[in-house]
N, C-alpha and C positions, 0 to 999 in steps of 0.2 A: 450587504457585508460579504458573504461568501458567494453571492450570485455571481459576482464578477471573477471569481478564482475558478482555475481549473481542479478538477477532482481526480484523485488517484484512485485507480482500482486496487484493492487490497484483497487478496485470495489466501485462505489457509489451505496448508497441506500437512499431514502427519509426519511426512519424511521428505525434507528438504533436498535430497539428492534424486528422489523422485520426481521433485518438481523440476529441479534443474535439468534432469535428462530430457524432460517434455519441454519447457521453455527454450532451453539453450538448443538440444538435440533435435528435437524435432520441428519447432517452429523457428529457431535461428534466431531468437531475440539476443540481443548484446546485454551483458551484465553492466548496470551503472554503479551499484555499490552492492557490497557484502557487509552484513553485521553479524561477524562469526559464523555460526552454523545456526542462526534463528531467522535471518532475514535476507532475502536477495532481491534488489530493484533491478528492474529491467525497462530498457526504452522499447517504446512500441510506438511508432509514428511520431506525433507531436505529444506524445503523453508517458506516462509512468505505470508500470504493473508492479506491485509489491508482493512477495510471496513470502510467508511466514509460516513458522511451525506454530501449529495449536493441537491441544487434545481434542478440541471441538470440531476440527476439519471433517466436512461433510455433513454439518448439520446447520442448522439456522442460528447457532449460538455463537458462531465465528464470523458472520458477517459484518463488514467493515467499509467506510469510505474515509478518504484522508483528503484533505484539502493542505496544501502548502501554502500558508499565509504570509512566511517571511517576516519581514520587519511589522507587519500588521498583526501581529500574535497579541500584543498585549491590548489592542483596540480590539479585536475579535473576541477575546475572552471577557475584557470589560461589558461589550453590547450583550454577549451571551448570559453573563452572571446578572445584569440587568433586566433580562427577560425570564430569568429564573430556570 
């Protein structure tokens, strides 16, 4: 099901401006998408890095992984629900 999908790294920051300064200014990553002042998506090689605002940044309470499943979303959800 998800084993054939690429995962996206998702990193929490308390301040999106600080994140942008680091990923764009220091690392030179290119912005793929911005969702207001809450999320920035970057291209890094053949993958994507999402940076988002979270009060839990810096703790294990903000860890996430994302699989872009596209048109397979309904099938993935059905399969996961069937597994509890």
